[in-house]
Each structure stands twice: as structure tokens, then as C-alpha cells.
C-alpha positions as a Markdown table, in Angstrom:
| # | Residue | x | y | z |
|---|---|---|---|---|
| 1 | Unk | 0.0 | 0.0 | 0.0 |
| 2 | Unk | 1.6 | 3.2 | -1.1 |
| 3 | Unk | -0.8 | 5.8 | 0.3 |
| 4 | Unk | -3.4 | 6.1 | 3.0 |
| 5 | Unk | -5.6 | 8.8 | 4.6 |
| 6 | Unk | -5.3 | 9.4 | 8.3 |
| 7 | Unk | -8.5 | 10.3 | 10.1 |
| 8 | Unk | -6.8 | 12.2 | 12.9 |
| 9 | Unk | -5.4 | 15.6 | 13.6 |
| 10 | Unk | -2.9 | 14.1 | 16.0 |
| 11 | Unk | 0.7 | 15.3 | 15.3 |
| 12 | Unk | 1.9 | 12.3 | 17.3 |
| 13 | Unk | 0.1 | 9.8 | 15.0 |
| 14 | Unk | 1.4 | 11.7 | 11.9 |
| 15 | Unk | 5.0 | 11.5 | 13.2 |
| 16 | Unk | 4.6 | 7.8 | 14.1 |
| 17 | Unk | 3.3 | 7.0 | 10.6 |
| 18 | Unk | 6.3 | 8.8 | 9.2 |
| 19 | Unk | 8.5 | 6.4 | 11.2 |
| 20 | Unk | 6.9 | 3.6 | 9.2 |
| 21 | Unk | 8.1 | 5.2 | 6.0 |
| 22 | Unk | 4.9 | 6.9 | 5.1 |
| 23 | Unk | 5.6 | 10.4 | 3.8 |
| 24 | Unk | 3.5 | 13.3 | 5.0 |
| 25 | Unk | 2.6 | 15.8 | 2.4 |
| 26 | Unk | 0.0 | 18.5 | 3.3 |
| 27 | Unk | -1.6 | 18.3 | -0.1 |
| 28 | Unk | -1.9 | 14.5 | 0.1 |
| 29 | Unk | 0.4 | 13.4 | -2.7 |
| 30 | Unk | 1.5 | 10.4 | -0.6 |
| 31 | Unk | -0.4 | 10.8 | 2.6 |
| 32 | Unk | -3.3 | 13.0 | 3.7 |
| 33 | Unk | -4.5 | 13.8 | 7.2 |
| 34 | Unk | -7.8 | 15.1 | 8.4 |
| 35 | Unk | -10.1 | 15.1 | 11.3 |
| 36 | Unk | -13.4 | 13.1 | 11.6 |
| 37 | Unk | -15.9 | 14.5 | 14.0 |
| 38 | Unk | -17.0 | 11.4 | 16.0 |
| 39 | Unk | -19.2 | 11.3 | 19.2 |
| 40 | Unk | -16.8 | 9.7 | 21.7 |
| 41 | Unk | -19.5 | 9.1 | 24.4 |
| 42 | Unk | -19.4 | 5.5 | 25.6 |
| 43 | Unk | -22.4 | 3.3 | 24.9 |
| 44 | Unk | -24.3 | 1.6 | 27.7 |
| 45 | Unk | -22.5 | -1.5 | 29.0 |
| 46 | Unk | -19.6 | -0.8 | 26.6 |
| 47 | Unk | -16.2 | -1.9 | 27.9 |
| 48 | Unk | -13.1 | 0.4 | 27.4 |
| 49 | Unk | -11.8 | -2.1 | 24.8 |
| 50 | Unk | -15.1 | -2.1 | 22.9 |
| 51 | Unk | -15.2 | 1.7 | 23.1 |
| 52 | Unk | -11.7 | 2.4 | 21.7 |
| 53 | Unk | -12.1 | -0.2 | 18.9 |
| 54 | Unk | -15.6 | 1.2 | 18.0 |
| 55 | Unk | -14.2 | 4.8 | 17.8 |
| 56 | Unk | -11.2 | 3.8 | 15.7 |
| 57 | Unk | -13.5 | 2.0 | 13.2 |
| 58 | Unk | -16.0 | 4.8 | 13.3 |
| 59 | Unk | -13.3 | 7.4 | 12.4 |
| 60 | Unk | -12.1 | 5.3 | 9.5 |
| 61 | Unk | -15.5 | 4.3 | 8.2 |
| 62 | Unk | -16.8 | 7.9 | 8.5 |
| 63 | Unk | -14.0 | 9.2 | 6.3 |
| 64 | Unk | -14.9 | 6.5 | 3.7 |
| 65 | Unk | -18.5 | 7.6 | 3.9 |
| 66 | Unk | -17.4 | 11.2 | 3.3 |
| 67 | Unk | -16.0 | 10.1 | 0.0 |
| 68 | Unk | -12.4 | 9.4 | 0.8 |
| 69 | Unk | -12.4 | 6.2 | -1.3 |
| 70 | Unk | -9.3 | 6.4 | -3.6 |
| 71 | Unk | -7.1 | 4.9 | -0.8 |
| 72 | Unk | -7.7 | 3.2 | 2.5 |
| 73 | Unk | -8.4 | 5.3 | 5.6 |
| 74 | Unk | -6.6 | 4.7 | 9.0 |
| 75 | Unk | -8.5 | 5.6 | 12.1 |
| 76 | Unk | -7.1 | 5.3 | 15.6 |
| 77 | Unk | -8.2 | 6.1 | 19.2 |
| 78 | Unk | -6.6 | 5.8 | 22.6 |
| 79 | Unk | -8.1 | 5.5 | 26.1 |
| 80 | Unk | -6.5 | 5.4 | 29.5 |
| 81 | Unk | -8.2 | 2.8 | 31.7 |
| 82 | Unk | -8.1 | 2.7 | 35.5 |
| 83 | Unk | -10.1 | 0.2 | 37.5 |
| 84 | Unk | -12.0 | -0.9 | 34.3 |
| 85 | Unk | -13.1 | 2.7 | 33.6 |
| 86 | Unk | -12.0 | 4.7 | 30.6 |
| 87 | Unk | -10.6 | 8.1 | 31.6 |
| 88 | Unk | -11.2 | 10.9 | 29.2 |
| 89 | Unk | -9.4 | 14.1 | 28.6 |
| 90 | Unk | -9.5 | 16.4 | 31.6 |
| 91 | Unk | -12.5 | 18.7 | 31.8 |
| 92 | Unk | -10.7 | 21.2 | 34.0 |
| 93 | Unk | -7.9 | 21.4 | 36.6 |
| 94 | Unk | -9.9 | 19.7 | 39.4 |
| 95 | Unk | -10.7 | 16.8 | 37.0 |
| 96 | Unk | -7.1 | 16.5 | 36.0 |
| 97 | Unk | -5.9 | 16.5 | 39.7 |
| 98 | Unk | -8.5 | 13.7 | 40.5 |
| 99 | Unk | -7.2 | 11.7 | 37.5 |
| 100 | Unk | -3.5 | 12.1 | 38.5 |
| 101 | Unk | -4.3 | 11.1 | 42.1 |
| 102 | Unk | -6.0 | 7.9 | 40.8 |
| 103 | Unk | -2.9 | 7.0 | 38.6 |
| 104 | Unk | -0.3 | 8.1 | 41.3 |
| 105 | Unk | 1.7 | 5.1 | 42.5 |
| 106 | Unk | -0.5 | 2.6 | 40.6 |
| 107 | Unk | -0.7 | 0.7 | 37.4 |
| 108 | Unk | -3.2 | 1.5 | 34.7 |
| 109 | Unk | -3.8 | 0.4 | 31.1 |
| 110 | Unk | -3.6 | 2.3 | 27.9 |
| 111 | Unk | -5.6 | 0.9 | 25.0 |
| 112 | Unk | -5.0 | 2.0 | 21.5 |
| 113 | Unk | -7.2 | 0.8 | 18.6 |
| 114 | Unk | -6.2 | 1.0 | 14.9 |
| 115 | Unk | -8.7 | 0.5 | 12.1 |
| 116 | Unk | -8.2 | 0.5 | 8.3 |
| 117 | Unk | -11.2 | 0.9 | 6.1 |
| 118 | Unk | -12.2 | 1.1 | 2.4 |
| 119 | Unk | -15.5 | 0.8 | 0.6 |
| 120 | Unk | -15.7 | -3.0 | 1.1 |
| 121 | Unk | -14.1 | -3.8 | 4.4 |
| 122 | Unk | -12.7 | -2.7 | 7.8 |
| 123 | Unk | -10.0 | -4.3 | 9.8 |
| 124 | Unk | -9.0 | -3.4 | 13.3 |
| 125 | Unk | -7.0 | -4.3 | 16.3 |
| 126 | Unk | -6.5 | -3.2 | 19.9 |
| 127 | Unk | -3.2 | -3.0 | 21.8 |
| 128 | Unk | -3.1 | -2.9 | 25.6 |
| 129 | Unk | -0.1 | -1.6 | 27.5 |
| 130 | Unk | 0.3 | -1.6 | 31.3 |
| 131 | Unk | 1.8 | 1.6 | 32.7 |
| 132 | Unk | 2.9 | 2.2 | 36.3 |
| 133 | Unk | 3.3 | 5.7 | 37.7 |
| 134 | Unk | 5.5 | 6.7 | 40.6 |
| 135 | Unk | 3.8 | 8.3 | 43.6 |
| 136 | Unk | 3.1 | 11.9 | 42.5 |
| 137 | Unk | 3.3 | 14.9 | 44.8 |
| 138 | Unk | 0.7 | 17.8 | 44.6 |
| 139 | Unk | 3.4 | 20.1 | 43.4 |
| 140 | Unk | 4.4 | 17.7 | 40.6 |
| 141 | Unk | 0.8 | 17.4 | 39.5 |
| 142 | Unk | 0.3 | 21.2 | 39.5 |
| 143 | Unk | 3.6 | 21.8 | 37.7 |
| 144 | Unk | 2.6 | 19.3 | 35.0 |
| 145 | Unk | -0.8 | 21.0 | 34.6 |
| 146 | Unk | 0.9 | 24.3 | 34.1 |
| 147 | Unk | 2.9 | 23.0 | 31.1 |
| 148 | Unk | -0.4 | 22.8 | 29.1 |
| 149 | Unk | 0.4 | 19.2 | 28.0 |
| 150 | Unk | -2.5 | 17.5 | 29.7 |
| 151 | Unk | -5.3 | 19.5 | 28.1 |
| 152 | Unk | -5.9 | 17.3 | 25.0 |
| 153 | Unk | -4.6 | 14.0 | 26.2 |
| 154 | Unk | -6.5 | 10.9 | 27.1 |
| 155 | Unk | -6.1 | 10.3 | 30.9 |
| 156 | Unk | -4.5 | 13.7 | 31.2 |
| 157 | Unk | -1.0 | 12.9 | 30.2 |
| 158 | Unk | 1.3 | 12.2 | 27.2 |
| 159 | Unk | 4.2 | 9.7 | 27.8 |
| 160 | Unk | 6.3 | 11.4 | 25.1 |
| 161 | Unk | 6.3 | 14.7 | 27.1 |
| 162 | Unk | 7.1 | 15.6 | 30.7 |
| 163 | Unk | 4.8 | 12.9 | 32.1 |
| 164 | Unk | 7.4 | 10.3 | 30.8 |
| 165 | Unk | 9.2 | 11.0 | 34.1 |
| 166 | Unk | 6.2 | 9.7 | 36.0 |
| 167 | Unk | 6.5 | 6.2 | 34.5 |
| 168 | Unk | 8.3 | 3.6 | 36.6 |
| 169 | Unk | 7.4 | 0.6 | 34.5 |
| 170 | Unk | 5.8 | -0.2 | 31.2 |
| 171 | Unk | 4.7 | -3.6 | 29.9 |
| 172 | Unk | 3.6 | -3.5 | 26.2 |
| 173 | Unk | 4.0 | -1.0 | 23.4 |
| 174 | Unk | 5.5 | 2.4 | 24.2 |
| 175 | Unk | 4.2 | 3.6 | 20.8 |
| 176 | Unk | 0.7 | 2.5 | 21.6 |
| 177 | Unk | 0.8 | 4.7 | 24.7 |
| 178 | Unk | 1.8 | 7.6 | 22.4 |
| 179 | Unk | -1.2 | 6.8 | 20.2 |
| 180 | Unk | -0.2 | 4.4 | 17.4 |
| 181 | Unk | 1.5 | 1.0 | 17.9 |
| 182 | Unk | 4.1 | 0.8 | 15.2 |
| 183 | Unk | 4.5 | -2.9 | 14.8 |
| 184 | Unk | 0.8 | -3.7 | 14.9 |
| 185 | Unk | 0.0 | -0.8 | 12.6 |
| 186 | Unk | 2.5 | -1.8 | 10.0 |
| 187 | Unk | 1.2 | -5.4 | 10.1 |
| 188 | Unk | -2.4 | -4.3 | 9.7 |
| 189 | Unk | -1.5 | -2.1 | 6.7 |
| 190 | Unk | 0.5 | -5.0 | 5.1 |
| 191 | Unk | -2.3 | -7.5 | 5.6 |
| 192 | Unk | -5.0 | -5.1 | 4.4 |
């Protein structure tokens, strides 16, 4: 496959796809990136795994339905899971502090789903990574908030930024925690 669309505005996903050798060109000669407006509200009784896979598939399939059919569309979504509950992006400072206090000194999961769709089929996968945080102080939490990094991140942190210093142990895919598991994504593209 020589060219795909990316149904995401995430600069991290764009950079990770570039690591797979997919060139980014703003006008879409080799690769085009765009956003798909998807309702990310969990459905009743939906597990975090079902949620993240549904959203990745929805993003890819929505782009195909919008007419992006001359090449496959890649959709991806990431959720941070603590105590079997998906943690969203922080609504405000208090919500962020509550999330960081949950994650402090404990292990949580990061689930990233990747879906590839065209007019006739959709293939998807979910990668789960265990992440353990050190015990965080109130001043560390506040200082991290003041960087502005947590605002648009699932679970209120980005491992590739300053929150990387919070991680004491990781079991799984570092790149999945960033937003796109490289090995699994390359395999999905090759098999598609």
C-alpha cells in the first residue's frame, strides 16, 4: 500500500506513521491527514476495549462515507483505563488532579485501537499496555498541569512529554501509549 488517509489531527500519529516510512505531504500526494468529528460518548455497557475499537472503526468508516475512497483510511483512538473505567481528557484542573491522584503510585492500562477501512471492508486491532506511575506529589501534579500538555490527552498525560518522568514501569508498546502502535499498525497495513 503506497498511500493512505489518516482520520486524525494528532501530530503524534502523523510522526509515528512517518517512522513507518509513510511520507506526509500536506496536499496529500503520498499521505493525507484530516479530522473526523465522532461522538466519543461510551455506549451503555460498553467496555473500554469495545469503546476504543468502535471509535477507531467509526473514524475510518466515517471518512470513507465522506467520499475518501481512492485509498484506505486509517482511524485510531486511545483510552487510558483505570479500575476498568475509561478516563477521558481532563475537563478542568480539578478533574485533572483527580485523575492524576488515581494514577499516582499505581498501574493503569492504555488501550489504542487502529482501524483501516475502504469501501468494502474494515480491519481493526487493539493493543493494551500496562503503565505504572510513581507516587506523585501535589506540586508535581500542579507543575505538569501548568505545562499545558495534559489538556488534550486521554487520561490527562502524554508519555512522550514531561509525564514520561512519571512512568516507573511499562509492559507492552510504548508507541501504543503515544497513540499508534508501530509494529501492529505496519502489520495491519501490510495485511490489508
